[in-house]
VOZA-943966 format. One record per atom (N, C-alpha, C): atom name; x, y, z. Coordinates in Angstrom, 1 decimal. Atoms other than C-alpha are relative to their C-alpha. Layout:
N
rec atome = CA x = X y = Y z = Z $
...
***
This chain:
54
rec atome = N x = 0.8 y = -1.2 z = 0.0 $
rec atome = CA x = 0.0 y = 0.0 z = 0.0 $
rec atome = C x = 0.9 y = 1.2 z = 0.0 $
rec atome = N x = -0.7 y = -1.2 z = 0.1 $
rec atome = CA x = 1.3 y = 3.4 z = -0.9 $
rec atome = C x = -0.8 y = 1.3 z = 0.3 $
rec atome = N x = 0.7 y = -1.2 z = -0.3 $
rec atome = CA x = 0.3 y = 6.9 z = 0.2 $
rec atome = C x = 0.8 y = 1.2 z = -0.5 $
rec atome = N x = -0.7 y = -1.2 z = 0.4 $
rec atome = CA x = 1.2 y = 10.4 z = -1.0 $
rec atome = C x = 0.2 y = 0.9 z = 1.2 $
rec atome = N x = -0.3 y = -0.8 z = -1.2 $
rec atome = CA x = 2.9 y = 12.5 z = 1.6 $
rec atome = C x = 0.7 y = 1.3 z = -0.4 $
rec atome = N x = -0.5 y = -1.4 z = 0.4 $
rec atome = CA x = 3.6 y = 16.3 z = 1.4 $
rec atome = C x = 1.1 y = 0.3 z = 1.0 $
rec atome = N x = -1.1 y = -0.3 z = -0.9 $
rec atome = CA x = 7.1 y = 16.9 z = 2.8 $
rec atome = C x = 0.6 y = 1.3 z = -0.5 $
rec atome = N x = -0.5 y = -1.3 z = 0.5 $
rec atome = CA x = 8.1 y = 20.6 z = 2.6 $
rec atome = C x = -0.7 y = 0.4 z = -1.2 $
rec atome = N x = 0.6 y = -0.4 z = 1.3 $
rec atome = CA x = 7.5 y = 21.6 z = -1.0 $
rec atome = C x = -0.1 y = -1.1 z = -0.9 $
rec atome = N x = 0.1 y = 1.2 z = 0.9 $
rec atome = CA x = 7.6 y = 18.1 z = -2.4 $
rec atome = C x = -1.1 y = -0.9 z = 0.4 $
rec atome = N x = 1.0 y = 1.0 z = -0.2 $
rec atome = CA x = 4.9 y = 15.6 z = -2.8 $
rec atome = C x = 0.6 y = -1.4 z = -0.3 $
rec atome = N x = -0.7 y = 1.3 z = 0.2 $
rec atome = CA x = 6.3 y = 12.1 z = -2.3 $
rec atome = C x = -0.9 y = -1.2 z = 0.1 $
rec atome = N x = 0.8 y = 1.3 z = -0.1 $
rec atome = CA x = 4.9 y = 8.6 z = -2.8 $
rec atome = C x = 0.8 y = -0.8 z = 1.1 $
rec atome = N x = -0.6 y = 0.8 z = -1.1 $
rec atome = CA x = 5.6 y = 6.8 z = 0.5 $
rec atome = C x = -0.6 y = -1.4 z = 0.0 $
rec atome = N x = 0.5 y = 1.4 z = -0.1 $
rec atome = CA x = 5.4 y = 3.1 z = 0.7 $
rec atome = C x = -0.2 y = -0.3 z = 1.5 $
rec atome = N x = 0.3 y = 0.3 z = -1.4 $
rec atome = CA x = 3.7 y = 2.1 z = 3.9 $
rec atome = C x = 0.6 y = -1.4 z = 0.4 $
rec atome = N x = -0.6 y = 1.3 z = -0.2 $
rec atome = CA x = 4.7 y = -1.6 z = 3.7 $
rec atome = C x = 1.0 y = -0.2 z = -1.0 $
rec atome = N x = -1.0 y = 0.2 z = 1.0 $
rec atome = CA x = 8.0 y = -2.2 z = 2.1 $
rec atome = C x = 1.4 y = 0.5 z = 0.5 $
rec atome = N x = -1.4 y = -0.4 z = -0.4 $
rec atome = CA x = 11.5 y = -0.7 z = 2.0 $
rec atome = C x = 0.0 y = 1.3 z = 0.7 $
rec atome = N x = -0.3 y = -1.3 z = -0.7 $
rec atome = CA x = 12.8 y = 2.0 z = 4.3 $
rec atome = C x = 0.6 y = 1.0 z = -1.0 $
rec atome = N x = -0.6 y = -1.1 z = 0.8 $
rec atome = CA x = 13.8 y = 5.3 z = 2.7 $
rec atome = C x = 1.5 y = 0.0 z = 0.3 $
rec atome = N x = -1.5 y = 0.0 z = -0.4 $
rec atome = CA x = 17.2 y = 4.9 z = 4.5 $
rec atome = C x = 0.8 y = -1.0 z = -0.9 $
rec atome = N x = -0.7 y = 0.9 z = 0.9 $
rec atome = CA x = 18.0 y = 2.0 z = 2.2 $
rec atome = C x = 0.3 y = 0.6 z = -1.4 $
rec atome = N x = -0.1 y = -0.6 z = 1.3 $
rec atome = CA x = 17.5 y = 4.1 z = -1.0 $
rec atome = C x = 0.6 y = 1.4 z = -0.1 $
rec atome = N x = -0.5 y = -1.4 z = 0.0 $
rec atome = CA x = 18.6 y = 7.6 z = 0.0 $
rec atome = C x = 1.4 y = 0.1 z = -0.5 $
rec atome = N x = -1.4 y = -0.3 z = 0.5 $
rec atome = CA x = 21.6 y = 8.8 z = -2.0 $
rec atome = C x = 0.5 y = -1.1 z = -0.9 $
rec atome = N x = -0.5 y = 1.1 z = 0.9 $
rec atome = CA x = 21.8 y = 5.6 z = -4.2 $
rec atome = C x = -0.7 y = 0.1 z = -1.3 $
rec atome = N x = 0.7 y = -0.3 z = 1.3 $
rec atome = CA x = 20.8 y = 7.0 z = -7.6 $
rec atome = C x = 0.2 y = -1.2 z = -1.0 $
rec atome = N x = -0.2 y = 1.1 z = 1.0 $
rec atome = CA x = 22.4 y = 4.1 z = -9.6 $
rec atome = C x = -0.9 y = -1.2 z = 0.4 $
rec atome = N x = 0.9 y = 1.1 z = -0.4 $
rec atome = CA x = 20.6 y = 1.4 z = -7.6 $
rec atome = C x = -1.5 y = 0.3 z = -0.2 $
rec atome = N x = 1.3 y = -0.4 z = 0.2 $
rec atome = CA x = 17.4 y = 3.3 z = -7.8 $
rec atome = C x = -0.4 y = 0.0 z = -1.5 $
rec atome = N x = 0.3 y = 0.0 z = 1.5 $
rec atome = CA x = 17.7 y = 3.7 z = -11.6 $
rec atome = C x = -0.1 y = -1.4 z = -0.5 $
rec atome = N x = 0.0 y = 1.4 z = 0.4 $
rec atome = CA x = 18.5 y = 0.0 z = -12.0 $
rec atome = C x = -1.4 y = -0.6 z = 0.5 $
rec atome = N x = 1.3 y = 0.5 z = -0.5 $
rec atome = CA x = 15.4 y = -0.8 z = -9.8 $
rec atome = C x = -1.1 y = 0.4 z = -0.9 $
rec atome = N x = 1.0 y = -0.5 z = 0.8 $
rec atome = CA x = 13.2 y = 1.4 z = -11.9 $
rec atome = C x = 0.0 y = -0.6 z = -1.4 $
rec atome = N x = -0.2 y = 0.7 z = 1.3 $
rec atome = CA x = 14.6 y = 0.0 z = -15.1 $
rec atome = C x = -0.5 y = -1.4 z = 0.0 $
rec atome = N x = 0.4 y = 1.4 z = -0.2 $
rec atome = CA x = 14.0 y = -3.5 z = -13.9 $
rec atome = C x = -1.6 y = -0.1 z = 0.1 $
rec atome = N x = 1.4 y = -0.1 z = -0.1 $
rec atome = CA x = 10.4 y = -2.6 z = -13.0 $
rec atome = C x = -0.6 y = 0.2 z = -1.4 $
rec atome = N x = 0.5 y = -0.3 z = 1.3 $
rec atome = CA x = 9.9 y = -1.2 z = -16.5 $
rec atome = C x = 0.1 y = -1.3 z = -0.9 $
rec atome = N x = -0.2 y = 1.3 z = 0.8 $
rec atome = CA x = 11.4 y = -4.4 z = -18.1 $
rec atome = C x = -1.0 y = -1.0 z = 0.4 $
rec atome = N x = 0.9 y = 1.0 z = -0.5 $
rec atome = CA x = 9.3 y = -6.6 z = -15.9 $
rec atome = C x = -1.4 y = 0.2 z = -0.5 $
rec atome = N x = 1.4 y = -0.4 z = 0.5 $
rec atome = CA x = 6.1 y = -4.7 z = -16.8 $
rec atome = C x = -0.1 y = -0.3 z = -1.5 $
rec atome = N x = 0.1 y = 0.3 z = 1.4 $
rec atome = CA x = 6.9 y = -4.9 z = -20.5 $
rec atome = C x = -0.1 y = -1.5 z = -0.3 $
rec atome = N x = 0.0 y = 1.4 z = 0.2 $
rec atome = CA x = 7.7 y = -8.6 z = -20.4 $
rec atome = C x = -1.4 y = -0.6 z = 0.4 $
rec atome = N x = 1.3 y = 0.5 z = -0.5 $
rec atome = CA x = 4.5 y = -9.3 z = -18.4 $
rec atome = C x = -1.1 y = 0.4 z = -1.0 $
rec atome = N x = 0.9 y = -0.4 z = 1.1 $
rec atome = CA x = 2.5 y = -7.3 z = -21.0 $
rec atome = C x = 0.1 y = -0.8 z = -1.2 $
rec atome = N x = -0.2 y = 0.8 z = 1.1 $
rec atome = CA x = 4.0 y = -9.2 z = -23.8 $
rec atome = C x = -0.5 y = -1.4 z = 0.2 $
rec atome = N x = 0.5 y = 1.3 z = -0.3 $
rec atome = CA x = 3.3 y = -12.5 z = -22.1 $
rec atome = C x = -1.5 y = -0.1 z = 0.0 $
rec atome = N x = 1.4 y = 0.1 z = 0.0 $
rec atome = CA x = -0.3 y = -11.7 z = -21.5 $
rec atome = C x = -0.6 y = 0.3 z = -1.4 $
rec atome = N x = 0.4 y = -0.3 z = 1.3 $
rec atome = CA x = -0.7 y = -10.3 z = -25.0 $
rec atome = C x = 0.0 y = -1.3 z = -0.9 $
rec atome = N x = -0.2 y = 1.3 z = 0.8 $
rec atome = CA x = 0.6 y = -13.6 z = -26.5 $
rec atome = C x = -1.0 y = -1.1 z = 0.6 $
rec atome = N x = 0.9 y = 1.0 z = -0.7 $
rec atome = CA x = -1.4 y = -15.7 z = -23.9 $
rec atome = C x = -1.4 y = 0.2 z = -0.4 $
rec atome = N x = 1.4 y = -0.2 z = 0.3 $
rec atome = CA x = -4.7 y = -14.0 z = -24.8 $
rec atome = C x = -0.3 y = -0.1 z = -1.4 $
rec atome = N x = 0.3 y = 0.1 z = 1.5 $
rec atome = CA x = -4.3 y = -14.2 z = -28.6 $
rec atome = C x = -0.3 y = -1.4 z = -0.4 $
***
């Protein structure tokens, strides 16, 4: 479950159940790889379901 939290002048998506922000703060490369993997996983899942439903 995720919620939007207003911190200062920024609106952030905070994960209620999951990773702590301390694990990701200042780790731009790891975060970029994580986001890239999520995009790849979403694409492959979409392709799988498209082929499966045809």
